[in-house]
N, C-alpha and C positions, 0 to 999 in steps of 0.2 A: 484487501490490503489497505492499511492505513496510509495516509498521504506520505510520499517520500519526495525528496528533491529530485528533479529531473536531471540536474547536474550533480553527479556524484564525484567523489574524490578520484584523483588521477592515479596512475600506476606507480607503484614503488619499483617495479621491475617488469620489463617486457622483452628485453633483448635476449633472454635466455630461453625463449620458447618460440615456436612457430605455430600460429593458429591457422588451421585449415578449415575452410567452410565445409569440408566433408566430414571430418572426424573430430573427436575430442582432441585436446592437445597431445602431442607426442614429441619426443626428443629429436630435433634436427638442428643443424648448425645455424647460428645467428648470422645475419648479414652485417657488413661493416658499419653501416649507419645506425644500427640499433642502439649503440651505446649513447649516441647523441640524443636520441629520442628518450632513452632511459632517464638521462639527466634532466631533461625538460619536464617529463611527467613526474619524476620524483619531486622536483622543486614545486610543481603546481599542486601535487598532493599535499605537501606541507603547507602551502599557502591556503588551500581549501580548508584544512583542519584549523588553521589559525583564524580564518574568517568565520568558521562554523564550529565552534567548540562543542556545541550540543551534539551535533552529529559525530564529532570526534569521540566524545565520551561514550555515546551509544555503541559506536563501532569498535571500541576497545582502546582507543588512543586517549590516555589520561592526561596529556600535557595541558589541556585547557579546562580542566575540571573546575577551576575557580571562576570561569567566565560564562556569560551568556552570549548568544549571537547578537550582533549589532543590527537592529532593524531600521536604522535611520536612513533617510534619503541620501545623505553623504556617503554612507557605507555602500549603498547600492550603486551609486555612481562610480565609486572607486573600484568596486569589484567588476563592473562592466568594462571600465577602462583597462583593468588588468586582463580581463578575458580577451579583449581586442589585441592586447600585446602578445598573449600566448598564441592567438591565432596567427599573428604575423610571424612568430618564431616557427610555428608548424609549417607555414607556407614556404619558409626558406630551407626546410630540410629536403635534401635530394632524395626523392622517392626511389630512384634507381639503386640506391645503396641500402635500401631497407629490405628486410625479409618480408614474406607474406604477412606474418604477424604484425610487423611494424606498419605496413601499409594499411591494413584493416584497422588497426588501433588509431592511427592518425586520422583516418576518415571518420571513425565513430566519435573520437574525442573532439575533432573540429566541429562536427555537426552539433554536438551538445553545447559547445561554446557559442556557436552561432545562434542556437535556439535561446540560450540564456541571455545573450546580448539583445536579441530581438524582443524578448520578454521585457527587458529593461526599457527599450525604446518605446514599447507600448504601455509603459508604466504599470505593469501588472503588480509591481511591488507595493503599490498604493492599496491594494486589497490585502491589508496587513493581517486581518483576522476575520473569522466568521464563526458561526455557531459550533463548528466542529474542530476548529484549530486556531491557535494564536496564543498570545501571551497569557490569556486566562486559562489555558490548558497546560501551561508549563508544569503544573502540579503532577502531571503524569510522568514527568522525568524521574521522579523519585523511584518509581517502580522499575525503571530501566537501568539503574546504576547499581553497582556492587557497593555495599557498605561493610567492608571486612577489616579495615585497618584504621588506625588513628588518622592517617593521611586522608582517607576518604571522608571522614567526618570533618576534618579541618578545612578541606577544599569545599565541602558543602556549606560550611558556615560562611566562608567568603562569598560563595555564589548567592546565598540567601541575602547577604548584605547588599549585593549588587543588583538584585532584582528590581527594586524601585526605579533605578536608572533606566532599565530596559522598558518598564511601563511608561515612563515619561517620554522616551524616544518613540514608542508606538503612538502615544497621544499626539505628539508633534507630527508624525507622519500622517495620521488620520486627519489632522487639521488640513493638511495639503490635499488629502483625498476629498474632503468636503469642498474645498475651494475649487477643485477640478471636476467635481461631481462624479468621481470614481467611487461609487458607493453601492453596496449591496442593498436590496430592498428592505424596507422597514419591517415587513411581515416576518422575515427571517431573523433580522438583527435584533428584534425585540426580545429574543431569547437570551441575549448577552447579560443584561442586568441580573436576571435570576441566577445565571451561572456565577456571577461575581458574589451575589448574596450568599450562595452556599459556601463560599470561602471566607466570608466575613464572620469568623468564629473566634473563639478563644485561641490564643497562640498555641496552647498545648494540643488542640484538636485540629489545627490547620495541617493540611497534607505536607507542607514543608517540614513540619516537626516530626513526621512519622518515622524517619530513620532512628530516632532516639528511643523508640519503643522496643527496638530489637538490637541493642548494642551487643556485639559478640564478646565472648569472655576474654579474648585476647587483647582487647582495647582497655587501656588504663582507666579504671573507674573515675579517678580524680580528673584526668584530662577530659574524659567524656562528659563529666558533670559541668566543667567549665564551658565546653563547646555547646552543651545543651542550653545553658543559661544564655550564652551569646546568641544562639539561634532564636530562643524564645524572645529575647529583647529585640532582635532584628525583625521578627514577625510583628511584634507589638508596635514598634516604633517606625518601621519602614514598610513592610509588606502590606499591612492592613490599611494604613493611610494611602498607599499607592492604589490599592483596590478601590478605595473610596473615590480617589481622583478619577480613575478610569470610569467608574460607574457614573459619576457626575458628568463627565464629558459625554458619555453615551446618551444619557437622558436629556442633557441640555443642548448638545450640539449635533451629535451624529444622527440620532433618530429623527429629530425634526427636519433634517436635510435629506434623509434617505427617501428614495422614490417609492411610490405606492405600487408601481408596476414592476413585474419581474422580467428578467431577461437582459442580456447584454445589449440588445437593440436600444435600450434606454440609457446606455452609458456612452459618453463621447468616444468615438472610435470603436464602438462595440463590435461591429461586423468584422473588422480586422483582428480584434482580440479573439473573437470566437473562431475565426478561420485558423489562427495561429494555434489555439489550444486544441482544436480538433486534430490538426496535423500532428502536433507534438505527442498527443496522447495515443492516437491510433497508429502512428508512424506510416500513414498513407496520405495520399493526396485527394481522398474522397471529399467531394463537396457536401455541404449540409443537405441539399436536396436529394442527392444520391443516398446519403445515410438515412434520411427520413423515409424514403421509399423502400429501402432495404428493410427497415424496421417494420413497416406496414406488411410486407410480404412474410417476414418471420412471425409476426403476431398472428397472421391468418393460418400459417402452417402449424404453429404450436397450439393454437386454439382448437384446431381439428383433432390433434392428438389428445388434448385434454378432454374433449367431448366424448372420445372413445373410452377414456379411463373412468370418467366421473360416475357412470352407473354402477361400477364395481365397488364404490366406496361405502355403499349402504345408505347414502343420502339420495333423495329423489328430486325430480323437477329439472329445470333448466340448469345450465352451467352456473349461472348467477345464483340460482337457488341452492345449488350444492355448495358454492363458495360461502354463502351466508350461513348455511347450516354447519359447515365445518368451523367457521369462525366462532359461532355461538355455542357449540357443543363443549361443555366443561370437561368432557373426557379427553379432549385434545390439548389439555394444558396441565402442567404440574401445579400443585397447590402452593409451593414455596420455592424461594430462591435456592435453598439447599438441595431440594429434590431435583431442580432443573440443572444445577451444576453437576451433581452426581450422575445424572443421565448423560450429559455431554461427555463426561470423562469415560463412562462405560462405553459409549458409542465409539469414541476414539480408539479405545483398546480393542474393540471388536474389529475395526478396520485394519489395524496394524498388521496382523499376521497374514492378511490376504494379499499384501503388496507384492510378495515375492512372485506371484503369478503374472504380474504385469511389468515388473522392472528388474533388470539385471543388476542394477546398483542402487542401493538405498543409503541415505545419509547416516552418518554416525552421530550427528548432533540430535539430542532429544528435544522434545517440546512439551510444554505444559498447557493445561486447560484451566484458565483462571478467569475471575470476573473482571469486567470493565469497571474501573474505579467508580464508586457511587457518586462522586462529585460531578462526573461528566456523563454518566449513564443515561439520564433522561433525554439528552439531546444526541446520543450516539446511535449508530446503526446497530443491527442485530448482533453482529460480531465483526472482529477484524483480527488480522494476524500481524505480529511484530517479529521480524527476523531476529535470529540470534546474532551475537557478536561474530565478526569475521574470524577472530582468533579462537573461537570456540569456548570463550570464557562465560558466555551467557546463552542459555537455551532459547530456542524459538518459543513464542507464546501465542496461543490461540485464545484471544480475549472474547468472552461471551457476555451478552447483556442480560443481567438478571433482574433489571428494573421491570416491575410489573409482570410477573410470570404469567398472568392471565392474558397477556398479549404476545406470548412466545409459543407458537403452536408446535406440538410434538412432531407433526408431520413435516415440518421444515428442517428439523434437526439433522437428519442424515445428509441431505444435499448441502447444507451449510457447512457441516464438518468435512465433507469431501473437498469442498472449495478452500476452506481456510486452513486446514491442517494437512492431512494426507488423503489422497495423493496430490493435493493442490499446492497451496503456497509453501507450507513447511518443506515438503519434498523438493520443490523447484528451487526455492531460495537456498536451502541448506546444501543441496548438491552443487549449486553454483559457487557457494562460499568455499566448498571443499575441493574445488578444481584448483589445486595449489599451483599449477603451472600457468594459470591465466593471471594477468595483471590485476591489481586490486580494483581498479575502476570497472573492470569487466566482471569480476566476481561479485561486486556489490551492485551491479547494474539493475535498474528497474525501468524497463520499457513497458509502459502500461499495456499496450496492445498485446505484447507477448505474455507478460506475467499474469495479467488478469484474464487474458484469453486462455492461458493454461489452467487457471483456476476454474474457469467455466467448463473447459474441456474435461477436467477431472470429474466434474459432476456427472458427465455422460457415462463414466465407468461404473456408476453405482449399481446398475442392473447386474453386471458381471461380478462385482464385488459381493453383492447379495444384500445390500441395505435397503433396496426398494422392494422388499418382499411383501409390503402391505400396500394395497391400492391407494390409500391416503398418502403414504410416503411417495409413491410414484407421482401422484397428482401434485404433491408438494414440490417434487423435483421439476416437473413440467412447469409449475407455477414460477419456480426460480428461473428457469430458462426464459419463460415469458417475461419475467421481471427485466431481464437483460435486453430482450427484444423491445419491450415497451420503452426502455431508456432511449433507444435510438429515435423513437418517435417524440417523446416528451422533451428530451434535452434539446434536440433541434427545434422542436415546436416552440419552446419558450424562448430560446436564444436567437433563433433565426426567423421564425414565422409568426411571432406575436401572440403565442398562446398565453393564457392567464394561468396562475397557479391552480385555481379551482378546476380549470379544464384539464390540466395535467393530472391532478389527483383523481378526478372522475374517470379519465381514460385508464389510469392505472388500476383503479378498483374494479372497473368493468372487465378487465382482462387477466387479473391475477388473484389468487386466493390469499393475499396478504392482509393483515389487519390494518385498520385505519391509522393507527399509531405508526406502524412501520412505513406505510405508504407516505404519510405526511413527512416523516423524517427523511425518507428517500427523496421526495420531490424537493424538499428544502436543501438537501445535499446537492442536487443537480443545479439548483439555482446559484449556489455559491462555489461550485467546483465545475464550471462549464467544460464540457468536452471529455472529462475524465471517464464518465460512465459510458461513453460511446465505445471505448476500447475493448470492453469485455466480449461483446458479441462479435465484433469484427475480428478480434484475435482468435476466438473459438472457431469461427467459420473457416479461417485460414488454416488452422491446425487440422480440422476435419477434412478440408479439401486436400491437404497434403497427405493425410493418412489414406484417403480413398485413392489418390494418385499412386501411392506406393503399393496399395493392395492390388490395384489393376495391373501395374507394371510387373510386380513380382509373382503374382499368382500364388501357387502353392509354397513358394519360398518366403512369403511374407510372414514375419514374426513381429507381433506387436511390441515385444520387449526391445527388439532392435530399433524399431521406429521411435519408441520413447527415448532410447539411448541417444539417437541422433538429435532429436528435438531438444533434449535437456543437456546435451553434452558440451555446450559452449556458453552456458549462462543465458541471461536475458538478451534478446537481440531485436533490432527492428524487423518487422515482418518480411520485408523484401529480402533481407539477408538470411532469415530463417528459410525462406523458400529456396534461395540459391543453395543453401547448405543441404537441404533434403534432395534437391535435384542432382547435386553433385554426388551424393551418396548413391542415389539410384543409378546414375550413369556408371559408377565404378562397380556396382554390384554388392549386395549385402555380405557375401562371404569374404570379399577382399576388404571391405570397410570395417567389419566388426569381428568376423569369425576368427581371423588370424591374430588378433591382438590379445595380449595377456589380460586376464580378467580385471586386474587392478589398475588398468591404464588411466582411469578417471581420477585416481588418487584417493578413492573412498572405498572402504570395504563394504561387503553386503551385510549390513547390520541394521536391524529395525530401529527406528526412532522409539526410544523407550519412554515410559511415563513414570519414571522413578519419582518418589515423593519429593526429592529435592528439586525436580523440574516443575512441579505443580505449585509454583509460588507466585509468579506474575505472568500475562499473555497479550493480526489483522485478518 
């Protein structure tokens, strides 16, 4: 999953439903105090979109289409102060007058606000960009917006006009980061100038100009021509000079100040920042040492499984020998980007019809399989998913990296597709979005431990789905699970225990059949996104633990479809609340919790996510 804000927009409505930790939402009476909570969350929802117009645009609210987010220190301080005020208002609400829904949503929302305020206190906003995200990747927004009307093009023209001001605000913020030594290491940030160079192009070939290559017939040609010229002039006179200013700042100021060593241990207050990021991402209180040791145990377990599969691949020698032969064999790669994309699309279509055997409810929102934009692909990971719009106006997108097909092994494609599309991210995020009786901030929630844990759990279904029918694909799947176990070791190693980048890369290569390019990009990702990669394995292990608990408790009555319905039926949750939800379902008994309900109770019909041509246009 691509990076998402931990603080999502608040609810437009919550008093009309009652969320139970046992079942998906169902109709019960609201409590008297829910209306007050409704008003507060509705107001904060509007405020969040006002402060984050980019998120608003992506999620379907077009009221801020002319603006960019304000990355300045003043804006961060103002938002933190606002969040403290909302926390104070939540604290004044009488919980005895709330429904169960209201109490749960107050707790979840207050926790997110406290986390956001704590992040501000730790000055995490000073890490304003890295090689994977920031103002230099704003070009990707073009592919996430609809351009269907003259208003869309007019709003885009205003937005392009305003972009240089955002760049200057980022430069000012990064000057403060330099002064406070809140910097990512030089070895990773040296990638930024090349990213900027790829955008220093003629205005007509800059990504910001791309919408004018496909103006729909319903837009006035004369009006479109005027806006086209305006945007061309804005790129020439504003965007390109801003890119040059940012590049000069990076080469002259940021990079000379950036540390040589990796890890938050080399940043002022780094231990506290890492503890905060580990807690927020995993939604657990696990300490770095416990996570590191868990990773070592998982690496040993998965390595034993890999050694049992490796002899069946047709390659010989030690596990390392097999890895090396798999990486080097041209038969394990497609020759062109077009062939690679076609194979990803065919694989997704192969998985789709199998889902009905594992899930009672499937999302109606389709998804597309599309390339990662070429301007960011060299520094991007193998793939990522971008959720569709909450209102259903934009499909979900499975973005695949076509840069250097000779580094994209065929044997990794099945496991990657299970994780990023179905039954992984697309299924989970789309079902959550279609839970119409849940409030907006719950339907859009992204708890990393849950959502990425589900994605990794989805990979474990590949044997039953039938896509690990080749020993190389099975070894590729184990290698991906190993990848997530290795993360527990190298992420904590670099940020808590003094590991170097080279040591982390070597450990990764020793234990997984991934290419050197992928491994290097992954390690660099962990360097500038501390704690996020811990969540995958921790979330997966919790879901597997809960499934085994249900299987033991229910015996012959256990139905995997029922278990999946309970896990997915309330959207993304902290792992402790997910556990409470499953335990409550088990305490009530599956027949009472699921069997007596109407099939459409989740608010989504049993319809496969389709790959219609219209969906295959843009795609974590």
